[in-house]
N, C-alpha and C positions, 0 to 999 in steps of 0.2 A: 537521355540526360535531362530532358525537360521534366519528365515525371519525377526523377530523383531530386531535382532542384525544387520542384513544387512540394514534394513530400517533406523535404527539409524545412521549408517555410511553414508548412501546416503544423508540423510537430513542434517547431519553435514557438509558434503562436499558442499552441495548446499548453505548453509549459509556462509561458508568460502569463496565461490566464489564472494560473494557480500559484503564482509567486507568493511565498508565505508572508514576507514582510508587508507587502501591499494588502494581502488578504486580512491580516490582523488589523492593520491601520483602517481598513474599510469597516471593520466590525466594532472597534472600540471607540468610545467617546466619553470624555469626562466633563462634567459641569459642576462646579463647586465640589461638594463631597459625594456626588452621585456618579457612579460608573454605569454607563450604558453599553450594552453589547447586544446587537440584534434588537429584539423586542423586550429584552430583559433589563431590569434595573437593579443595581446593588448599592445600598447606602453604605458609604465608607465612613467609619467613625472618625471624628476630627483628630483624635489622638492615635488612630490605628495606623498600622503599617501595611504596605503592599509587598508581599514576598512572591518572587517568581521561581517556580520550579518547573522543569520540563524535561522531556526525553523524546528522542526521535531524530531522524535524519534532517528534519527541518527545524530543529529546536532553536538554533542560533538565529536564523532569519525571523522566526516567529517572535522570539524574545526581543529582537531589535525593533520590530514593529510595535511591540508593547511599550518599549522604552520611548519610542517616538511620541507616543500618545501620553503616557503616564509621567514621563520625565522624572523629576526629583521626588515624586510620590513613592517610587520604588526604593525600598530599604535594603534589598539584597536578594540573593537567590543562587540557585545551582542548576546547571543544565548538563545533560548527558547526551552525546551524539555519537554517531558512528565514526570510526577512524577515517580521517580524510575529509570530514564534513564540518570541522570546527572553524569558527571565526570569532574574533573578539566581540564581546557584547557588553559595553560599558564596564562596570565594576563586577558584573556577575561572574561567578565561577563556571568554567567550562571544562568538562571532562570528556575524553574520547574513550569509546569501548567497542567491543566486538558485536557483530551482527552477521548472520542470524543466530549463531550459537554464542551464548553469553560467556563473559570472562570476568576476571577479578576486578577489572576497572569498572565494569558495569555494576558489580556488586557494591563497590565503593560509591558510585553515583546514586544507587538506590538508597543506601544507608544515609547519605547526606540529605537526600530529598525527604526521607522519613524524619530525620532529625529536625530539619527546618519546619516541617509540618507540625511536629509535636511541640515546637517552641512557640507556635502562633497562638495568640490569645483571642478572646471574644471580639475585640474591636478591629482585629486584623483581617485582611483579605489575602488568601492564598490563590494566586493566579497560576493555574496548572496548564501548561502548553504541551500538547501531545501530537505526535506525528508518527508516520510509519517507522517501524523498528523499535518502538518504545518498549514493547513486551520483552524483547531480548536485551535491550540496553539497560533495563531496570530489573535485573534478577534479584530477588530477595528471598532465597529458599527458606522454607519453614524449618523449625528445629527437627533434627534427625535426617534431613535431606541435604546432601552436600551440593556444592556448585558442580562438581564432577557428575553427580547423579543427574542434575538438571541438564547439563550439556549432553549427556548420553541420551536421555529421553527426547530432547529437542531434535538431535540429529536423526534419531530413529523415526520420529513422527514426520520429519521433512522427507526422508527417503521413502516413507510409506505413502506419500502423496496426500498428507492431511491438509484439509482446508484451514484457512486462518482461524475460522470459528472453532474447529475441532482442536487445533493446536492451543489456542488460548483458553479453551475450557479446561484443558489439562493443566496448563501453566497457572491459571488462577487458583487452583486448589493445591498448588505447591509453593505459593508465594505469600509474603507478609505485606505486599504493597498493592497487588492487583485485586480485581474483583471487589471494588468498593472500599478496600482497606485503607487507602490513602486518605479518603474522606474521613474515615474514623480517626486516623492519626491527626488530622487537621482540626477536628472539633475541639472547642466550640467556635473556631474562626469560620468566616464565610469562605467558601470554595467556589471559584469561577474557573471552569475548564473550557478552553478553546482548542478544538481539534481540527487538524488537517487530515481528512479521512483517507485511509488507505484500505478501506474495507468495503466490499460490495454491499450496497444497501446502507452504509454508514451507521450501522447499529452501535449505539454508545457503549454497550457492554463488551463489544468485540474490539473496537478501536483501542489499541494499547492495552488490551486485557481489562479495560474499564476500571481504572484505579479509583475513580471518584463517582461511580454510578452503581446502582444495584446490580447484582449478579443473578440472573435467572438459572444458571447452570448449577449442577450439584456434584458431589463426590461420585455418586453413582454414574452420572453422565461421563465423567472423566474415565472411570474404569471401563465403561462401555465402549468408549472411543478406542482405548488401547486394545481391547479385545477384538473389536470389529476390524481394525487395521492390522491386526497380527503383530503388534509392537510388544517386544519383550523388554519391559522397563526394569531398572534396578530394583532389587528386593526392598530397599528402603522406601522407594516411591510406592510400590504396590502395597506395602504394609500401611503407609500413611493414608492412602486413598481408601483402603478397605476399612481402616479404623474410622475415617470420617463417614463413610457410607453406613457404618454400623451405629452412628450417632455418638461415638466416643470423642469426637473433635467438633468444635463449633463450625458451622457452615459459614460461607461468605455471606455478608449482609444482603438481604433480599429486597425486592420492591416493597415499598411501604415502611421501611425502616426509618426511624426518627432522625438518624444522623444525616439523611439526605435532604432534610427540610432546609438546611442552610447551604445546599450545594446546587449550582446551576451549570448548565452544559450547552455548548453550541458548536456546530461545524462551521468553520470559516471558509473552507474550500474542499471540493470533492472531485471525483473522476468526471462527473457530469459537467462541471465547470470547465475542465480541460477540454473535453470533447466539443463543447459548444464554442470555446475559443478557437479550436482548430477548424471547426466548420465555417466560422466567420471568415477566416483567412482563405479557406478553400474557395468560398464564394467570391472573395475579392480577386482571386486568381482566375476566375472564370469557370469554375466547376459547379455543377449542381451538387449540393452537399446535403447529407442526411446523417444525423446522429441516430444510429439504429438502436443501441442499448448501452447501458452502463453496468449491466449485470451478467457479463460473460463469466461462466465458471465451467469446470470440467477439465478433462485431460487435454493438454495443449495440442497433442497430435490429432485428437478427434475434433476439437474445435476448429483446427486448421482446415479440415476437409470442408466444413461449412463456409469458412472465410474464402477459401479458394473458389468454391461454387458460387458465392456471391459475386466475386470478381468476374468470373466467366459469364455469369448470368447478365451482368450489366453490359458487358461488351457484346454479347451475342443477341440477347433478347431485349436489352434496355430495361431490365427489371432488377432492383426496384427503381433505378434511375437511368435515364438515357445519358450516354457519354456526351461530353466529358463529365465524369462523375467522381464524387468523393464520398466514401462511406466510412463512418467512424464508429468504432465499437470499443467498449472499455470493460474492465473487470479484472479478474485474476484467475488464471488457470493453474493447474497443478501438473506435476510430472511424477509418475511412479518410476523411480530409478531402478533399472534392472541391469544396466550396462556399466562400463567403467570409464566412459568418456567425459568430456568437459562440455558445459553448457548451462543453460537456465531455461525457464519455462518459455520466455519470449524467443530465445534462439531456437528451441525445439519447435515452437509454433511456426516460426519463419521457415525452417527447413521442411517441415511437413507441408506447409503451404506451397513451397516451391515445387514439391512433388505433385501437388494437385494442379498446379499451373503449367506444368511442363509443356512447352511449345506454344503457349497462348500468348499472342502479341498484345502490346498496348495495355497490359495490366501489371501494376506494381503493388506490393503489399509490404507494409512495415509493421513490425511488432516492437514496441518500446516500453521498457520499464521506466516510469517517470522519475524515479530517483537516480537514474543513470547507472544502475547496477542490475545485473540479471544473473542470479545464481552466483557461485563462487568464481566469477570471472571479472575481467575489466570491461566487458561489453555491457551495453544497455539493452541489446536485443539484436534483431536482424532485419534486413531489407532485401526482398527477393522479387523476381519477375519470371516471366515465362522462359527466359534464356538461362536462368541460374543453373539448371541441371545440365544443360548442354555445355556450359563452361566447366562444370565439374567433370563431365565425361571426357572433355579434351585433356583434362589433367589426370585421367585414370581413376576418378573418384566415384564410388557407388553411393549415391545419396541415401538409398534405403538402408544400406549397411550402417552408415553413420547414424541414421535415425534410430535404428534398433539398438545401437550401443550408447544411446544418449550422448552422442558426440557431435553436436551441431556446431560447436565453436570452430574447430579446425576446418570443417567443410565451408562454413560461411566466410571464414578468413581467407581461404584459398580462392574463393569465387567472388570476392569483393562485396560480400553481403553482411559484414559485421557493422552494427551501429555502436559506435564508441563515443560517448558524450562526456565522460567524467561525471563527478557528482553534480547534480543539477540544483541542489538546495531545496528540492520539493519532493513530495511523494504522495501520489493519489492513485495507486494501483497502476494498471497497464493500459496502453492505448494500442489498438490495431487500426491502421489506416489502409483503406483499399482505394487506389486511384486507377481510373480508366481513362486513357488519353483521348485527345481530340481526333486522332486518326483511327480510332476504333471502328471497325466495320460491324454494325449491329446486325447485319443480315436481315432475316425476317423477324417480325415481332408479332406474337400471338395476341390478338385483341378479342376479348370476349364481347359478345353483343350485349346491349342493354338488357334484353330479356331473352331467356332461352325459350326455344319453341316448345 
């Protein structure tokens, strides 16, 4: 119970460190007609307007932070967020739409954002607020590709285990808003983009499919991704991508394009910020804490073997930390769906970690989606320990069979291992927390001599 209580406190602190409203308020500052954000400065024309457009699970909180700073300088705007994530933001329009597979409401939100951008003039500033989920929440399919086609290929890529970079490379070449095209629609206005990063490495062109930054990917890249992952896309999509690869359609704007001379971009919070916030709380609770990495990628069940090994290593050998210890890792894993069960990448990672920890005392591991959702479920992830499998066995549950069927949700639910938070209002990838308790028996510890003979 102590480990679970402490894990809850650490995860709450991690989420608090990336609260979007506060992150935007820390970033923005206005002096007279000068807008400061980070080290960047934008001169706002005396007669110009500030228009806010945004998409993502944190769109409303980010916009409220911007309104706190800009106040009556904001002339209007439109936000699109995921169903269940909306809240009133002054006079701004707020729409809810589907994620991760887009729907008609998302299409409506994308069209309104494009329309606002196109109406902006040279003295205006378009403040674009992006957070996790924006790529799906702003679908704007190109001519000849339907929303149903886009839904089809999105579902297929997700099931094939595509990374967010691969998924967005395809989506950018099927969109009228992604891949720098929103910046083109906003010209000649100034464009300032603030992003809450849900992407490993915080690459500008991957976050929200980079609507206001250059796109280094190509039509040929998109085709290669479909082929490599074995995704059978609708014929309309294949024809469009093949036509683009043959040079018959214009590419997305690339680095060096003149339209980005009046566009600026900044990350206001990221996975690393969350991990460091959690580490501070773990230290306050008496743990030796280490942020190991914010770049975890790969199959969730394979990453889980490493995570479980780290927990066992700390308890038995005191490596990389002597107990009581807290190890924090972040990033975004994937799941190749071959079964018919329910779950998400964090639930699958948690179940696979439980298998790796079977029988190990004083080790607890939590896998959390920082947005509060994990896959098409109401859970945010899972929390397991060395007794999770034994609890399952008492109920007649075979953990390995559940894992092979991608069915982590019911197993974790039955064994008390589901993490359910509801929408958190933020989204900076995933957090994996490994806690080793004070009662951990480290046994012997291998110490290398200063010099080998």
